[in-house]
C-alpha positions in Angstrom: 124.1 91.0 102.1 120.8 88.9 102.2 120.6 85.7 101.2 118.7 83.9 98.3 115.4 83.2 99.0 113.0 81.0 96.6 109.2 79.7 97.8 107.9 76.5 96.0 104.1 75.9 96.5 103.5 72.7 95.6 99.8 71.5 95.0 98.1 74.6 96.2 95.1 74.6 94.9 93.5 78.9 96.2 94.2 80.8 93.8 93.3 83.4 96.7 96.1 81.4 98.5 98.3 81.8 95.6 97.8 86.0 95.2 98.9 86.1 99.0 102.1 84.4 98.3 102.9 86.4 95.3 102.1 89.5 97.5 104.1 87.9 100.7 106.8 87.2 97.9 106.7 90.4 96.9 107.1 91.7 100.4 110.2 90.3 101.6 112.0 90.5 98.8 112.1 86.8 97.4 114.6 86.0 94.0 111.7 83.7 92.7 108.8 82.1 93.6 107.5 78.2 92.0 104.3 77.5 91.8 104.4 73.6 91.7 102.4 70.9 90.2 98.6 71.7 90.2 99.2 75.0 91.3 96.8 78.1 89.6 99.3 80.5 88.2 99.0 84.0 86.8 98.4 84.5 82.7 101.6 83.6 81.6 102.8 85.6 77.6 103.3 82.1 76.8 100.1 80.1 78.3 99.0 76.9 77.0 96.1 76.4 79.0 92.2 77.4 77.8 92.8 81.4 77.3 89.0 82.0 79.1 90.3 79.4 81.5 93.6 81.8 82.0 91.2 84.8 82.1 89.3 83.3 85.0 92.1 82.1 86.9 94.0 85.3 86.6 91.9 86.8 87.4 91.0 85.1 91.1 94.7 86.0 91.5 94.2 89.2 91.0 92.3 89.5 93.9 95.0 89.4 96.3 97.8 89.1 94.7 96.7 93.3 93.8 99.9 93.5 90.8 102.1 91.7 93.1 101.8 89.2 90.3 104.0 91.8 87.6 106.5 92.6 90.4 107.3 89.4 91.9 109.0 86.5 89.5 107.3 83.7 89.5 107.3 80.2 87.2 105.0 77.3 86.8 107.0 73.7 86.7 104.9 71.0 86.5 107.8 68.1 87.9 108.6 69.4 91.5 111.3 66.5 91.6 113.0 67.7 88.4 113.3 71.8 89.7 114.6 70.2 93.9 117.1 68.4 91.8 118.0 72.0 89.8 117.9 73.9 92.6 119.9 71.9 94.9 122.0 71.9 92.0 122.7 75.5 91.7 123.3 75.2 95.9 119.7 75.7 97.7 119.0 74.2 101.0 115.6 72.6 100.1 113.8 73.8 103.1 109.8 71.9 103.5 107.7 73.9 106.0 105.7 70.7 107.7 104.2 69.3 110.9 106.4 65.6 111.1 107.9 64.0 114.1 111.5 65.0 112.8 110.7 68.0 111.9 113.5 71.0 113.6 111.5 73.8 114.5 111.5 76.9 112.8 112.9 79.1 116.0 116.0 77.3 116.1 117.1 76.6 112.7 119.8 77.9 111.1 120.4 77.7 107.5 123.9 77.4 105.8 123.2 78.2 102.4 120.6 80.0 100.2 116.9 79.3 101.3 114.1 77.4 98.5 111.1 76.9 101.1 108.6 74.6 99.8 104.5 74.7 101.5 101.8 72.7 100.4 98.5 71.3 100.1 95.7 73.4 101.6 94.6 71.0 104.4 97.0 67.5 104.0 100.6 69.5 103.8 103.4 67.7 101.1 103.2 64.5 100.3 106.2 62.7 101.9 108.1 62.1 98.1 108.1 65.3 98.5 109.4 65.4 102.3 112.3 63.1 101.5 113.9 65.1 98.8 113.9 68.1 101.0 116.9 68.7 103.1 115.5 69.8 106.0 112.0 69.8 107.5 110.4 72.9 109.9 107.8 73.6 111.7 106.3 76.5 113.5 105.3 75.7 116.9 101.5 76.2 117.7 100.4 78.0 121.6 96.9 77.9 120.6 94.8 74.8 120.0 94.6 74.6 116.1 96.9 72.0 115.1 98.9 74.7 111.7 98.3 77.6 109.7 96.6 78.7 106.8 99.7 78.0 104.3 100.4 81.6 103.6 100.8 82.7 107.2 103.0 79.4 107.8 105.0 80.9 104.7 105.2 84.7 105.8 106.1 83.2 109.4 108.9 81.2 107.8 110.1 83.4 105.0 109.7 86.8 107.5 112.4 84.6 109.9 114.3 82.9 107.2 115.0 86.5 105.5 116.2 88.4 108.5 118.3 86.1 110.4 
């Protein structure tokens, strides 16, 4: 039996990244994707956004999601603090993917529970206050000269690793 695995995409800006994350989530059989903060999200039945804005954002997400937005359970949440507290109460270990001095190498990390993986802002990464709420911070080893991966590639690598441990 596989461990429950969910993704939290917090404060991302790119609709194309969201579409790609939803496709990745479908491919890896994630339970849920939470789109938190100002992260764009697909059109919803109970959408409070202006209709033309919701439709415009939805069209952009669909370009890369290619239907995964309808196959993966996703939710938009404004407050990541409440979401993290709720997930911890449900027994999830909150794991952030970020490069910090205290981060554990993803290849050495062994989950002890079901996992909620957080990825954050495309340029600046996950905010410090969100990192403080995480139970664990992991980083992906970089072998080339670049300092980081695109958020979608980082999420895909981490989720794949966690799915098949």
